[in-house]
Every structure is written in structure tokens, then in C-alpha cells.
KOLBATI-25529 format. One record per residue (C-alpha): residue number from 0; residue in three letters; y, z, x. Coordinates in nm, 3 decimals, padded with zeros to 5 digits. Example, Ala and Ser with C-alpha at 12.3 -4.5 7.8 and 13.67 -1.06 7.14 Angstrom:
BEGIN
    i   aa        Y        Z        X
    0  ALA  -00.450   00.780   01.230
    1  SER  -00.106   00.714   01.367
This chain:
BEGIN
    i   aa        Y        Z        X
    0  MET   00.841  -01.362   00.042
    1  ASP   01.111  -01.507  -00.186
    2  SER   00.910  -01.826  -00.232
    3  ALA   00.590  -01.638  -00.318
    4  PHE   00.780  -01.408  -00.553
    5  LEU   00.951  -01.702  -00.725
    6  HIS   00.622  -01.885  -00.778
    7  ALA   00.459  -01.567  -00.906
    8  ARG   00.748  -01.504  -01.143
    9  THR   00.715  -01.856  -01.283
   10  LEU   00.346  -01.801  -01.358
   11  PHE   00.410  -01.457  -01.507
   12  GLU   00.674  -01.607  -01.736
   13  PHE   00.439  -01.889  -01.837
   14  PHE   00.154  -01.653  -01.924
   15  THR   00.360  -01.385  -02.099
   16  ARG   00.620  -01.589  -02.289
   17  LYS   00.634  -01.866  -02.544
   18  THR   00.794  -02.202  -02.474
   19  GLN   01.173  -02.211  -02.502
   20  ASP   01.436  -02.474  -02.433
   21  TYR   01.444  -02.395  -02.061
   22  PHE   01.075  -02.332  -01.976
   23  TYR   00.717  -02.381  -02.089
   24  GLY   00.499  -02.095  -02.205
   25  HIS   00.130  -02.048  -02.278
   26  ASP   00.171  -02.171  -02.637
   27  GLU   00.255  -02.523  -02.515
   28  TYR  -00.120  -02.565  -02.453
   29  GLY  -00.224  -02.426  -02.791
   30  VAL  -00.294  -02.074  -02.666
   31  THR  -00.136  -01.857  -02.935
   32  THR  -00.224  -01.514  -02.799
   33  LYS   00.013  -01.376  -02.538
   34  ILE  -00.153  -01.288  -02.210
   35  LYS  -00.023  -00.940  -02.140
   36  SER   00.060  -00.786  -01.805
   37  SER   00.188  -00.432  -01.813
   38  LEU   00.247  -00.455  -01.438
   39  TYR   00.483  -00.748  -01.480
   40  GLU   00.642  -00.645  -01.807
   41  LYS   00.699  -00.278  -01.722
   42  HIS   00.739  -00.276  -01.345
   43  TRP   00.800  -00.617  -01.186
   44  SER   01.004  -00.829  -01.429
   45  SER   01.347  -00.667  -01.389
   46  PRO   01.339  -00.623  -01.010
   47  LEU   01.214  -00.979  -00.962
   48  HIS   01.483  -01.116  -01.191
   49  ALA   01.753  -00.917  -01.013
   50  ARG   01.635  -01.009  -00.664
   51  LEU   01.547  -01.375  -00.724
   52  MET   01.772  -01.502  -00.997
   53  GLN   02.102  -01.324  -00.944
   54  ALA   02.356  -01.383  -00.670
   55  GLN   02.429  -01.021  -00.595
   56  ASP   02.387  -00.747  -00.340
   57  ARG   02.010  -00.694  -00.337
   58  SER   02.042  -00.341  -00.209
   59  LYS   02.161  -00.239  -00.557
   60  SER   01.849  -00.362  -00.735
   61  PRO   01.526  -00.159  -00.744
   62  ASP   01.250  -00.241  -00.499
   63  VAL   00.942  -00.419  -00.624
   64  LYS   00.667  -00.168  -00.556
   65  SER   00.294  -00.213  -00.506
   66  PHE   00.076  -00.077  -00.783
   67  ASP  -00.241  -00.040  -00.580
   68  PRO  -00.310   00.336  -00.622
   69  VAL  -00.361   00.375  -00.247
   70  GLU  -00.046   00.179  -00.162
   71  SER   00.177   00.279  -00.454
   72  LYS   00.461   00.407  -00.238
   73  LYS   00.485   00.089  -00.033
   74  HIS   00.665  -00.236  -00.103
   75  ILE   00.477  -00.504  -00.291
   76  LYS   00.261  -00.755  -00.111
   77  ASN   00.167  -01.107  -00.217
   78  ILE  -00.185  -00.980  -00.289
   79  ASP  -00.050  -00.753  -00.564
   80  PHE   00.085  -01.054  -00.752
   81  ALA  -00.218  -01.264  -00.666
   82  MET  -00.467  -01.017  -00.812
   83  GLU  -00.273  -00.990  -01.138
   84  LEU  -00.219  -01.366  -01.163
   85  VAL  -00.589  -01.436  -01.103
   86  ARG  -00.672  -01.203  -01.392
   87  MET  -00.417  -01.374  -01.617
   88  TRP  -00.524  -01.727  -01.511
   89  ARG  -00.885  -01.644  -01.606
   90  LYS  -00.773  -01.520  -01.948
   91  PHE  -00.568  -01.835  -02.003
   92  ALA  -00.855  -02.062  -01.895
   93  CYS  -01.097  -01.878  -02.125
   94  ALA  -00.850  -01.910  -02.412
   95  LEU  -00.828  -02.286  -02.352
   96  GLN  -01.207  -02.310  -02.364
   97  THR  -01.212  -02.159  -02.714
   98  LEU  -00.972  -02.416  -02.864
   99  ALA  -01.102  -02.687  -03.099
  100  ASP  -00.941  -02.962  -02.888
  101  LYS  -01.206  -03.098  -02.647
  102  ASP  -00.941  -03.199  -02.390
  103  MET  -00.809  -02.843  -02.383
  104  GLN  -01.164  -02.708  -02.347
  105  ARG  -01.220  -02.938  -02.047
  106  LEU  -00.885  -02.829  -01.906
  107  GLY  -00.995  -02.466  -01.941
  108  HIS  -01.318  -02.534  -01.752
  109  ARG  -01.128  -02.722  -01.480
  110  ALA  -00.876  -02.437  -01.454
  111  VAL  -01.163  -02.198  -01.375
  112  GLU  -01.299  -02.437  -01.111
  113  ILE  -00.955  -02.472  -00.951
  114  LEU  -00.909  -02.095  -00.944
  115  ASP  -01.251  -02.042  -00.789
  116  GLU  -01.170  -02.302  -00.521
  117  ALA  -00.837  -02.130  -00.450
  118  VAL  -01.004  -01.790  -00.412
  119  VAL  -01.255  -01.937  -00.162
  120  ALA  -00.967  -02.096   00.029
  121  ALA  -00.777  -01.766   00.033
  122  GLU  -01.085  -01.586   00.166
  123  THR  -01.111  -01.845   00.444
  124  VAL  -00.747  -01.791   00.542
  125  ARG  -00.803  -01.417   00.555
  126  THR  -01.123  -01.426   00.761
  127  ASN  -01.102  -01.731   00.988
  128  LYS  -01.118  -01.712   01.370
  129  VAL  -00.741  -01.737   01.411
  130  THR  -00.681  -01.445   01.176
  131  GLN  -00.955  -01.240   01.344
  132  LYS  -00.799  -01.311   01.686
  133  GLN  -00.458  -01.195   01.559
  134  VAL  -00.612  -00.877   01.415
  135  ALA  -00.787  -00.808   01.747
  136  GLN  -00.461  -00.856   01.938
  137  LEU  -00.272  -00.625   01.702
  138  LYS  -00.544  -00.358   01.737
  139  LYS  -00.533  -00.389   02.116
  140  ALA  -00.152  -00.357   02.111
  141  GLY  -00.183  -00.046   01.892
  142  ARG  -00.004  -00.207   01.600
  143  LEU  -00.316  -00.180   01.381
  144  PRO  -00.563   00.109   01.362
  145  LYS  -00.883   00.055   01.562
  146  ASP  -01.091   00.071   01.239
  147  PHE  -00.874  -00.182   01.054
  148  ALA  -01.071  -00.451   00.870
  149  ILE  -00.973  -00.711   00.616
  150  PRO  -01.163  -00.627   00.298
  151  PRO  -01.322  -00.912   00.104
  152  LEU  -01.147  -01.044  -00.204
  153  SER  -01.314  -00.941  -00.524
């Protein structure tokens, strides 16, 4: 999870902050409008920073919670970050497409294509035969409810 959280944090920082001496932000590509994420800015930023960037006792930092209304009391899952980052990526790509620079417009179109390809790949990972076999085994062992199903990505 640390690796996924660290990669997610890097993207959140890129989308929500301007370039500084030690990292690139959205403005480096000519996108002047900040891409906001209340989930990251209000709920995830501090716990992620404390848990990923500080050498300290992690038990003293707050948990990073899921913000799916159904799952709000549970710990965060990679899908929570993924859904928010997909939303932000689309906004960034659309912003690139509106720039006067033709190279940036092409980059914006390519960014959408890459995202769409990644979503298809993620769906394949979630629904392939190996995953379905593991789900069936977990149901049989009683570790998953009998009616458990992996919902499609939207």
C-alpha cells in the first residue's frame, strides 16, 4: 500500500500545487487553474504526509479513511485514490486541450487516450479468470459473502 499511496500523493501534489524548487506542478504545462480535490486537501494530505514522508511512529498519525459513503468507517483502499485521480487527470487533460499551444492540445488528447487505456486494463485485472477463481475460492472458504461481486468501474 505504501507504494500506491506514494504514487497517488505525487499525482495529488502535481494536480493541486504549482511548481516549486523541489517538484513540478500543473502550471509547468501551462495549466493555470488549480485542479481542486477536497478529499485530498481536507482529508488525505496530512495523514499521507505523516505516514509516508516522516520517520516516526505511524500509530500516532491519523488513519487515512475511505470516503465512499458506504465504506466511510473503513480504511482507505487504492480504489478511493484511483477514482479521485481519474477525475483530476480528466480535468487536467481537458485543460491542456484548451491551451493555444498545439503540442499541449495534442498532449491533452493523448492523456485522455492513456487514461482510457488504463481504465480498460484495470477492469481486465478486476474481472479476469484468475481474479474470478480467487473470488470463488474466498466465497467457498466463507471469507467473502456468497453474493459478493466485483462491480464494474464507472
